[in-house]
C-alpha positions in Angstrom: 298.6 110.9 170.8 300.4 112.1 173.9 298.7 114.9 176.0 300.0 117.0 178.9 296.8 116.4 180.9 297.3 112.6 180.8 300.9 113.0 182.0 299.7 115.2 184.9 297.1 112.6 185.9 299.6 109.7 185.6 301.9 111.5 188.1 299.0 112.6 190.3 298.0 109.0 190.6 301.5 107.9 191.5 302.5 106.3 188.2 306.1 106.3 187.0 306.4 108.4 183.9 308.3 107.2 180.9 311.3 109.1 179.4 309.1 109.9 176.4 306.4 111.5 178.6 308.9 113.6 180.5 310.6 114.6 177.2 307.2 115.6 175.7 306.3 117.7 178.7 309.6 119.6 179.2 310.3 120.2 175.5 306.7 121.4 175.0 307.1 123.8 177.9 310.4 125.2 176.5 308.8 125.5 173.0 305.7 127.2 174.4 303.3 124.6 173.2 302.5 123.4 176.8 301.2 126.3 179.1 302.8 127.1 182.4 299.6 126.2 184.3 299.8 122.6 183.1 303.5 122.4 184.1 302.6 123.9 187.5 300.1 121.2 188.0 302.6 118.5 187.0 305.2 120.0 189.4 302.7 119.9 192.3 302.0 116.3 191.5 305.7 115.6 191.6 306.0 117.4 194.9 303.5 115.1 196.5 304.2 111.8 194.6 307.9 112.1 194.1 309.9 110.6 191.2 311.8 107.3 190.9 315.6 107.5 190.3 315.0 106.6 186.6 312.4 109.5 186.3 314.8 111.9 188.0 317.7 110.9 185.7 315.4 111.3 182.6 314.2 114.7 183.7 317.8 115.8 184.3 318.9 114.7 180.9 316.0 116.3 179.1 316.6 119.6 180.9 320.3 119.4 180.1 319.5 118.9 176.4 317.0 121.8 176.3 319.7 124.2 175.4 323.4 124.8 174.9 326.2 123.2 177.0 329.6 124.8 177.5 332.2 123.0 175.4 335.5 122.7 177.3 337.3 120.6 174.7 340.8 121.9 174.1 341.2 123.0 177.7 343.2 120.6 179.9 341.3 119.3 182.9 340.4 117.9 185.3 337.2 119.9 185.8 335.7 119.7 189.3 333.0 122.1 190.7 331.2 122.6 194.0 327.6 123.4 194.6 325.8 124.5 197.7 322.1 124.2 198.3 322.0 127.7 199.7 322.6 129.3 203.1 323.4 132.5 204.9 327.0 133.8 205.0 328.0 130.9 202.7 330.9 132.3 200.6 332.9 129.0 200.3 332.8 129.2 196.4 334.8 132.4 196.4 337.6 130.6 198.5 337.4 127.2 196.9 337.7 128.2 193.3 341.1 129.9 193.5 342.4 127.3 196.0 341.8 124.3 193.8 342.8 126.1 190.7 346.2 126.7 192.4 346.5 122.9 192.6 346.0 122.4 188.8 342.2 121.6 188.9 339.9 123.6 186.7 336.6 124.9 188.3 334.0 126.0 185.7 331.6 127.7 188.0 328.1 128.7 187.0 326.4 130.4 189.9 323.2 132.1 190.9 321.8 135.2 192.6 320.3 135.8 196.0 316.7 134.9 196.5 314.7 135.1 199.7 317.0 134.5 202.7 319.8 132.9 200.8 322.8 134.7 199.4 324.0 134.6 195.7 327.5 134.2 194.5 327.0 136.5 191.5 325.7 139.4 193.7 328.7 139.1 195.9 331.2 139.1 193.0 329.4 142.1 191.3 329.9 144.2 194.5 333.6 144.3 193.3 333.9 147.5 191.1 333.8 146.5 187.4 333.5 142.7 188.0 331.4 141.0 185.2 329.6 137.7 185.6 327.6 137.9 182.3 330.4 136.1 180.3 330.0 134.8 176.8 331.0 131.2 176.4 334.1 132.3 174.6 335.1 134.6 177.5 334.3 131.8 180.0 336.6 129.4 178.2 339.4 131.9 177.9 339.3 132.9 181.6 339.0 129.2 182.7 342.0 128.3 180.7 344.0 131.3 181.9 343.1 131.4 185.7 342.0 127.9 186.3 338.5 129.0 187.2 335.8 131.3 185.9 332.6 132.7 187.5 329.5 133.2 185.3 325.7 133.2 185.5 323.2 131.0 183.7 322.4 132.4 180.3 319.1 132.1 178.4 320.7 129.6 176.1 322.1 127.2 178.8 319.5 124.9 180.3 316.5 127.1 179.5 314.2 124.4 180.9 315.7 124.9 184.3 315.4 128.7 184.1 311.7 128.4 183.2 310.9 125.6 185.6 312.7 127.2 188.6 310.8 130.5 188.1 307.5 128.6 188.0 308.4 126.5 191.1 309.3 129.6 193.0 305.7 131.0 192.7 303.8 127.7 193.0 305.2 126.3 196.3 307.1 123.5 194.7 310.7 124.6 195.3 311.3 122.0 198.0 310.8 118.9 195.8 313.8 116.6 196.0 313.5 115.3 192.4 313.0 118.8 191.0 315.9 120.2 193.0 318.1 117.3 191.9 317.3 117.8 188.2 317.8 121.6 188.5 321.2 121.3 190.1 322.6 118.5 188.0 321.4 119.8 184.7 323.2 123.1 185.2 326.3 121.5 186.5 326.5 119.0 183.6 326.0 121.9 181.2 329.0 123.8 182.6 331.3 120.9 181.8 332.4 119.6 185.2 333.5 116.0 185.3 333.0 115.7 189.0 331.1 117.6 191.7 331.3 118.1 195.4 327.9 119.1 196.9 327.4 121.1 200.1 323.9 120.0 201.1 322.8 122.1 204.0 320.3 121.5 206.8 319.0 123.6 209.7 317.1 126.8 210.1 318.9 128.7 207.3 318.7 125.9 204.8 315.9 124.9 202.4 315.9 121.5 204.1 315.4 122.1 207.8 315.7 118.5 208.9 318.9 116.5 208.6 316.9 113.5 207.3 315.4 115.5 204.4 318.9 116.9 203.7 320.3 113.4 203.5 317.5 112.3 201.2 318.4 115.1 198.8 322.1 114.3 199.0 321.4 110.7 198.2 319.2 111.7 195.3 321.9 113.9 193.9 324.7 111.4 194.3 322.7 108.5 192.8 321.3 110.6 189.9 324.8 111.9 189.1 326.2 108.4 189.1 323.5 107.3 186.7 324.7 110.2 184.4 328.3 109.1 184.7 329.4 111.9 187.0 331.5 111.4 190.2 329.7 113.1 193.0 330.3 113.4 196.7 327.9 115.2 199.1 328.6 116.7 202.5 325.7 117.4 204.9 326.6 120.7 206.6 325.0 122.7 209.4 323.2 125.9 208.5 321.5 126.7 211.9 323.9 129.7 212.2 325.4 131.9 209.5 328.7 130.6 208.1 331.5 132.9 209.0 331.1 136.4 210.5 330.0 138.4 207.5 326.6 138.4 205.8 326.3 140.7 202.9 327.7 141.1 199.4 330.9 143.1 199.7 331.3 142.0 203.3 331.5 138.4 202.2 334.0 139.1 199.5 336.2 140.7 202.1 335.9 137.7 204.4 336.8 135.4 201.5 340.0 137.4 201.0 340.6 137.1 204.8 340.4 133.3 204.4 342.8 133.2 201.5 345.2 135.2 203.7 344.9 132.7 206.6 342.7 134.9 208.7 339.3 133.3 208.2 336.8 132.4 210.9 337.2 128.8 212.2 333.7 127.5 211.1 334.0 128.9 207.5 337.5 127.5 207.2 336.5 124.1 208.4 333.7 123.7 205.9 335.8 125.2 203.1 338.7 122.9 203.7 336.5 119.8 204.0 334.8 120.6 200.7 338.2 121.5 199.1 339.7 118.2 200.3 337.1 116.2 198.4 337.5 118.3 195.3 341.2 117.6 195.3 340.6 113.8 195.6 338.1 113.9 192.7 340.6 115.9 190.7 343.2 113.1 191.2 345.6 115.2 193.2 345.2 113.3 196.5 344.5 109.7 197.5 342.1 110.5 200.3 340.4 113.5 202.0 342.9 113.7 204.8 345.8 114.1 202.3 343.7 116.5 200.3 343.1 118.7 203.3 346.8 118.8 204.1 347.6 119.7 200.5 345.0 122.5 200.6 346.3 123.9 203.9 349.9 124.0 202.5 348.7 125.6 199.3 346.9 128.4 201.2 350.1 129.2 203.1 352.0 129.9 199.8 349.7 132.8 199.0 349.1 131.5 195.5 345.3 131.1 195.9 345.0 134.8 197.1 346.9 135.9 194.0 344.7 133.9 191.7 341.6 135.4 193.4 343.0 138.9 192.5 344.0 137.7 189.0 340.4 136.5 188.4 339.0 139.9 189.5 341.1 141.6 186.8 340.3 138.9 184.2 336.6 139.5 184.7 336.8 143.3 184.5 337.3 144.2 188.1 339.5 147.0 189.5 341.9 145.3 191.8 343.6 148.4 193.3 340.2 150.0 193.9 338.9 146.7 195.5 341.8 146.6 197.9 341.4 150.3 198.8 337.7 149.7 199.6 338.5 146.8 201.9 337.2 147.5 205.4 335.5 150.8 204.5 332.9 150.1 201.7 329.8 150.1 203.9 326.3 151.6 203.8 326.0 154.8 205.8 322.9 153.8 207.7 324.2 151.7 210.6 323.3 150.3 214.0 324.5 147.9 216.6 322.8 144.9 218.2 323.8 144.3 221.9 323.2 141.5 224.3 319.8 141.6 226.0 321.0 139.6 228.9 324.1 138.0 230.4 325.0 134.4 229.8 326.0 132.3 226.8 324.8 132.7 223.2 323.2 129.4 222.2 323.1 130.5 218.5 322.4 133.3 216.1 319.6 131.9 214.0 320.6 131.8 210.3 317.0 131.9 208.9 316.2 135.1 210.9 319.5 136.8 209.9 318.9 135.9 206.3 315.4 137.3 206.3 316.5 140.5 208.0 319.0 140.8 205.1 316.2 141.4 202.6 315.0 144.8 204.0 318.7 145.7 204.7 319.3 145.3 200.9 321.4 142.1 201.0 318.8 139.9 199.4 315.7 140.1 197.3 312.1 138.9 197.2 311.9 138.8 193.4 314.5 138.0 190.9 314.3 141.5 189.4 314.9 143.3 192.7 318.1 145.2 193.1 320.5 144.5 195.9 323.0 146.7 197.8 326.7 145.9 197.6 327.4 147.6 200.9 324.5 146.4 203.2 324.9 143.5 205.6 325.7 142.2 209.1 328.9 141.5 210.9 328.6 138.9 213.7 330.8 140.0 216.5 329.8 137.0 218.7 328.5 133.6 217.8 327.0 130.5 219.4 329.0 129.3 222.4 330.4 132.8 223.3 329.9 134.2 226.8 328.3 137.7 226.8 327.4 140.3 229.4 324.3 142.5 229.2 325.0 145.3 226.6 327.9 143.6 224.9 328.0 144.2 221.1 326.8 141.2 219.2 326.3 142.5 215.6 327.1 145.6 213.5 324.4 146.3 210.9 324.5 148.3 207.7 321.3 149.1 205.8 320.5 150.5 202.3 318.2 153.0 203.9 316.6 154.0 207.2 313.3 152.1 206.5 315.2 148.9 205.8 317.1 149.3 209.1 314.0 149.8 211.1 312.4 146.7 209.5 315.5 144.5 210.0 316.5 145.3 213.6 313.6 143.5 215.4 314.4 140.3 213.3 318.1 140.5 214.1 317.4 141.0 217.9 315.1 138.0 217.7 317.8 135.9 216.0 319.9 136.0 219.1 319.3 133.0 221.4 320.6 132.7 224.9 321.5 129.9 227.3 322.5 129.7 231.0 325.2 127.1 230.3 327.7 126.9 227.5 326.1 124.9 224.6 327.7 121.9 223.1 329.7 123.0 220.0 327.8 122.3 216.7 329.0 119.6 214.5 329.5 121.4 211.2 329.7 118.4 209.0 327.2 115.7 209.9 327.8 113.1 207.2 329.5 112.4 203.9 327.3 110.7 201.2 329.0 109.0 198.2 328.4 106.1 195.9 
């Protein structure tokens, strides 16, 4: 007779678990026959002992089969999605989806919400008046077929094992486990129906994985596990030591995404977006190599078609397009302040982790999944790493939900600004590409 305590001890002692043991544990947890404290103990054992590629693939498959998957049959593909491991100012999904949809590639995108210092795609989209992300599977299919992409959140029926396990990991110090991250990401992505996946695996202060070596280990785990499941996966290791783009905040980031679709986006954000898009185009069979894929994407942006698809999707998902365009540049929290340079010289960087954490009291992010966020709070970076500044030059404009949040955030934002006497070497935004 199989028992949860034996499975916990096997993993604690470094033993490789069988597919049957993993299935018993995860299905029992979803069914409520195995308590959360036993699963928490198992997760901690995995955190310290790791999992083999076979174990990770088995865990991913069991989680995928724990609930419903989105059936995309009848909708012409190809289906390619992108996933980021989380960062600050990372709004590439909002730009990528309409861009690749303009090229005849469908993007079934199941996204998440902000937690801690990292932003959430759903919160950003819901800052648009009327925009709905709680789509039924029928609505998701209809919008995907019509617009070429659809943006939804994870429902209680889709991969319930991940929803339960992630909440448990969040409160037991086991979030940063590479096998558990791998299974979480790939089970959700397989459930949404994508045939291929481009991963943006971040490293640096604003990423879950601070060290490039740890980020590369996660990327390799994702690529190898995906291959074992029959999925085409490419991972890019990208820098998250500084916020991506100039805007951090929900509506602010939607605005900046529209800027990018109009050819006015910040250089760092456009570089990462186009490199991710180029790989998506290759996986979608529209280009022979990433260089050709990037040229195709740049030419497509110039036509204005991705911008129109972005607006079409807002309307398809219940948003008010004329109101959204009217609010552009003015939809801001009334409580505001400015961060200025504390000395003359060069900015070495604006620390992403500190900006992200300052966003929580501002109202951008949340400490608990049930916390509300503000659509209008955030930070605009007026200068970035490598820029020369004089004492008193404006570096950031800050908007807060309330006065108390502003007071709490300002010291963190001032501390995020790092100076150098000499101009720093430009950051390498994309460190490496990992593929099978």
